[in-house]
N, C-alpha and C positions, 0 to 999 in steps of 0.2 A: 905240358905242365909237369914240373918236378914234384915229387913228394916232399912235404914239409912236416916238420915236427909240430906237435901241438903246443901252443903257448897260451898264456892267460889272456883273457879279453883286454883289448886296448894296449897290448904290449907292442913295443916298437921292435921290428926285426932288424938285425944288423946287416942290412942290405942297402945298395944304392937307392936313394930316394926316400929312405926311412919308411918302408911300408908298415902298416899297423894292422894287428889282428883285430877284427871287429865281429861282434855277434851278428848272425844273419837270421832273417826270417826264412821259413821253409820255401816260400815262393821265389826267393832270391837265388836259390840253387839252380834254377833254370836259366839264369841270366847269362847270355853268351859273352858278356864282358867280365864275368867273374874270373878273377885271377888272384894269386897270393899278394900281388902288389897293387891291387885295385884301390885301396885307400892308404893315404899317407898322413904324416903328422900335419900336413897343410890342409887336408880336406876332411879329416875326421870331425872337427868342430861343426862343419856344415852338415855332415850326415847326422850328427846328434841333434842339431837344431831342427832338421827336417823330420827325422824318424823317432827321435827321443832315445833315451837310454833304457834298454830292457832290464837293466840291473838296478835302476833307480829305486825301485820298490824295496830293495834289500838294504839300502843305506839306512843306518840307524836301527835296524832290526836287532833286538836284544837276543843274544845267544846264551843259552844255559848249558854249559859244558859239565859233564860229570867229573867228579874228583878222580884223581889217579890213585 
């Protein structure tokens, strides 16, 4: 496996097959099928339906940013 740069969750990588960066659970790190191209734009919706989106709780969360 080659080293990859870090990208934002659910970002599509500019590679053949359009692999997508997906958030992982700790137990998934031991998966022998884990690879940078494991999920693509075609199967990420199925993964979200099966496992849910761990970032969903952040949607709509109000942010209070300090003034500059």
